[in-house]
N, C-alpha and C positions, 0 to 999 in steps of 0.2 A: 215565912219571910226571913227569919233569922238563919234558917238552914241555907237559903239561897245566898245570903250575905257571907256566910262562913265559907261556902264553896268558892265564892268570888274572891275572898281574901286569900284563900289557900292557893288559888290559881295565880294571883299576883305574886305571892311569896315564891312559888316554884319558878315563875318567869324571872324574878329578880335573882334567884340563886343561879339560874342557868346563865344569865348575863354576866354575873360575877365570875363564874367558872370559865366562860368564854374569854373574858378579858385577861384572866390569869394565864390562860394557855397562850395568848398572843403577846403577853408582856415580854419585850425583848430583854428585860433584866433577869428573867428566869434563866438559870445556868443551863447550858446545853451539854456540858461535860457529864459523863457518868460519874456516880459517886466513886471516890477513890478508896482503895483499901488502905491498910496501914502505911503511913509515910513517916519520914523523919522531918517533915516540914512543919513549921509552926502555923497556927491558924491564920495569921496575917500574911503568910508567904504564898506565892504562886508555886504550884507543882509543875516543874518542867519535864520531869521524868521520875518514875518511882515504881519499884516492883519488889516482890519478895524473892529472895534467893534461899530457899529452905527456911531456916528459923530467923534469918536476918533480912534487913530491908536496906536497899540502896536508893537514895533519893537525890534529886537535883532541885534545889529550892531557890526562889528569887524573891527579893524585896524590891519595892518600888514599882513603877509603871512599866508596861511593855514598851520596848524601844529605848527606855532610859532607866534600866534597872540600877538600883543602888548597889546591889551585891548579888552574886550567885554562889550558892554553897552546895558542895557535895557532902553528903553524910552517909555513913554506913555503920550498921550495928543492929542489935536486937531492937525491936520497937521501943522507943522512949529512952534508949541508951546509945549514944554515939561513940563508936570506937575510933573512927577516923573522919576528920573533917578537913576540907580544903575550901577556902573562900576567895573568890576573885571579886575585886571591887576597883572602881576607878581610882587610880593613884597608888595602889599597893603593889603594882608590878606583876600581879598574877593574872593568868588568863586560862580559859579552857580552849581546847583545839578540837576541830572536827573535820570529817571528810565523809565521802560516800565511795564505796568500792563494790564492784560486781562480785557476787559469790557464785552465780550460776547464770545460765541464759535467762532465767525468769526470776532472779533474786538479786537484790542489792542491799548492802549493809550500811546503815547510817551509824557513824562512830563519833563519840565525844570522849575526850580524855584530858588528863592533866598529869604532869610529871612531878614527882618528889624525889630529888636526887636522880639516881639511875632507875628508879621504879616508875612504871607507867600504870595508871588505873584507867581502865577503858570500859565505857558503857556502850552497848550495841543494841540496835533494833533492826531486824531484817524485814524487808518488804518484798512480797512476791510469792508466787505459788511454789517455788523451789526451795523455800527456806526450811532448813532442818529443825529450827526452833525460832521463836519470835524475837526474844530479847535476852540479854545476858550481861555479865560482868566478868572482866578478865584482868589479870595482873601480869605485866610483862617486865622483863629487865634484861638489858644488854642483848636484845635479839632473841630472848628465850621466853617461852610461855611458862609462867610459874603456876598459874591456876586459872580455871574458868568455871563459872557457875551459870546455869540457865535460870531465867526468871520463871517462877512458879505461877502460872496463870489460873489460879483457882478462885481468886476474889477480884472484884473490880479494882483495877490498878491503872497505872499510867506507864506501861511498858513501851512507851514511844516518846519521841521528843516533841514537845508542844510547839505549834506553829509560831507562837510569839517569841520562841527561842531561836529557831532557825527554819528556813524554808528549804528543806532537803528535797532535791530532785533525784533523778536516776544516776547522776554522776556529780563529781565535784564542780564541773563547769556550769551546770544548771542549778546549783545550790547557792543560797544566800544566807548569811548570818543576819539576825535581827537585833544584835546587840554588840557593842564594841568589846564585850567581855568574852566573846567567842570568835576565834580566828580560824577560818577555814583554810586548810593547807593539806598537801599530799605527804603521807608518811607511811612507813612500813609497820603494820600492826598484826602481822601473821594471820591474816584473815582466812587463809586456806586451812589453818589449824583450828580456828574458832568455828568456822562454818564449812566443814568438809562436804564436798559434793560426791555422793555415791554414784556408781556406774549406772544405776537405774534412773538417775535424775536427768 
């Protein structure tokens, strides 16, 4: 009799654990994003873009709720040590800028940048089968490319722009900013040098 009761109790326990697991899987609060690699964002910040460029990390971090961010910050440096920071917030007069440009028949490049004096810091994310690489970071000044780095996609990262930051389409006309801190506009960012298309593409 006791053996039968034990088997019955064990069956109930297994059933209960199964229901709990099922509820956890269906819980909409469970994050759907993949785990991020090293970022320059604090724990309470949203990661809008982040990737490793060799030994350093470039991140775009936001505080506040989507659609009404309190601030968006660009940070660059080795993990845990910021070498360059730029922060846009309502009222401080600073903004990020963005656009989409074609790089090949089957590739378009999403671009977000800010200017400090005559120097432009540009984050890119390429979408499509003809992309020579997926994401990167470039520095431009007075129409010249000073440096470019490719994102190293060896760990889970966010080498793309989060949808709560901008809804990028295949062109500038079908793209939409999700925050007043990002202004979409057309500008020259030497995309042909950043994403060269070879004759075989």
